[in-house]
C-alpha positions in Angstrom: 0.0 0.0 0.0 1.3 3.4 -0.9 1.4 6.5 1.3 -1.3 8.3 -0.6 -3.7 5.5 0.0 -2.9 5.4 3.8 -3.5 9.2 3.9 -6.8 8.8 1.9 -8.1 6.1 4.3 -7.3 8.3 7.4 -9.0 11.3 5.8 -12.1 9.2 5.1 -12.1 7.9 8.7 -11.9 11.5 9.9 -14.9 12.4 7.7 -16.9 9.5 9.1 -16.1 10.6 12.6 -17.1 14.2 11.9 -20.3 13.1 10.3 -21.3 11.1 13.4 -20.0 13.5 16.0 -21.8 16.4 14.4 -25.0 14.4 14.0 -24.9 13.2 17.6 -24.5 16.8 18.8 -27.4 17.8 16.5 -25.1 20.2 14.6 -26.7 19.4 11.2 -24.9 22.2 9.3 -21.5 20.7 10.4 -22.7 17.2 9.4 -23.7 18.6 6.0 -20.2 19.9 5.5 -19.0 16.3 5.3 -20.8 16.1 2.0 -19.7 17.7 -1.3 -21.7 20.8 -2.1 -23.9 18.7 -4.4 -23.6 15.5 -2.4 -26.5 13.1 -1.9 -27.9 11.4 1.1 -30.2 8.5 0.2 -32.3 6.8 2.8 -33.5 3.4 1.7 -37.0 3.8 0.3 -36.8 7.6 -0.2 -35.7 9.9 -2.9 -32.1 11.2 -2.4 -31.6 14.6 -0.7 -29.2 16.6 -3.0 -27.1 19.4 -1.7 -26.2 20.4 1.8 -29.4 22.4 2.5 -31.6 19.4 1.4 -29.5 17.1 3.7 -30.0 19.4 6.7 -33.8 19.6 5.9 -34.3 15.8 5.7 -32.3 15.1 8.8 -33.9 18.0 10.7 -37.2 16.3 10.6 -35.8 13.2 12.2 -34.5 15.1 15.2 -37.0 18.0 15.8 -39.9 16.0 17.2 -37.8 13.7 19.5 -36.1 16.9 20.9 -39.4 18.5 21.6 -40.7 15.4 23.4 -37.5 15.0 25.4 -37.6 18.6 26.5 -41.3 18.5 27.4 -40.8 15.3 29.5 -37.5 16.4 31.1 -35.6 13.5 29.6 -32.1 14.2 28.6 -31.7 13.7 24.8 -28.9 11.3 24.0 -27.8 10.3 20.5 -24.7 8.1 20.0 -23.7 6.6 16.6 -21.1 3.8 16.7 -19.5 3.0 13.3 -17.7 -0.4 12.9 -16.2 -2.7 10.3 -15.2 0.1 8.0 -14.3 -1.6 4.7 -12.6 0.1 1.8 -13.9 -1.7 -1.3 -12.2 0.5 -3.9 -9.6 3.2 -3.4 -8.1 5.4 -6.1 -6.7 8.9 -6.1 -10.0 10.2 -7.5 -12.6 8.1 -5.6 -13.1 5.7 -2.7 -16.0 3.4 -2.0 -16.6 2.5 1.6 -19.1 0.4 3.5 -19.6 0.1 7.2 -22.1 -0.8 9.9 -23.7 1.7 12.3 -25.5 1.2 15.6 -27.4 4.1 17.3 -28.1 4.5 21.0 -30.6 7.1 22.2 -32.2 7.7 25.6 -34.3 4.6 25.1 -31.2 2.4 24.7 -30.6 0.6 21.4 -32.6 2.6 18.9 -31.6 1.3 15.5 -28.8 -0.1 13.4 -27.9 -0.6 9.8 -25.3 0.1 7.0 -23.7 3.0 5.2 -22.6 2.6 1.6 -20.5 5.6 0.6 -18.7 7.2 -2.3 -16.0 9.7 -1.2 -14.1 12.1 -3.4 -11.2 14.5 -2.7 -12.2 18.1 -2.1 -9.3 20.4 -1.2 -7.4 18.6 1.6 -10.4 16.5 2.7 -12.3 13.5 1.4 -16.0 14.3 1.3 -19.1 12.2 0.7 -20.4 12.4 -2.8 -23.2 9.8 -2.1 -24.3 8.1 1.0 -26.9 5.3 1.0 -28.3 4.5 4.4 -30.0 1.2 5.0 -31.6 0.8 8.4 -31.8 -2.9 9.1 -33.7 -2.8 12.4 -35.3 -0.2 14.7 -36.8 -0.5 18.1 -40.6 -0.3 18.3 -40.2 3.0 20.3 -37.3 4.3 18.2 -36.9 8.1 18.6 -35.1 8.4 15.3 -35.8 5.7 12.7 -39.3 5.8 11.3 
């Protein structure tokens, strides 16, 4: 493996971390910055959201109602994504394809889990998401996020 590929893999891991840390903190604008300007977020069974503003809009609906319920009930809102088994299926200087599993814990405990299938491209010194396909494989009956 050459140095450029090691650097690429680490930059992608950093982007994955920024995506999930920002999402867990409900900083959706920061999360959207992990996508290219015209990046796509596709949730299984739905039309892709194209562009950062559309990504913020689609994810904002998933967090607004649970936040309001948590605040009204006095329950502390908790969101923690855990990403595992990051697998680089293709890596070139122009594009990388990455798959991984995610598990999400909220104030109810295990909330949902599934898979990400991503296409990353270099933008400046970063590797950003051009397309993310999210497949939720299971969700708790009282999930606060997966509907």
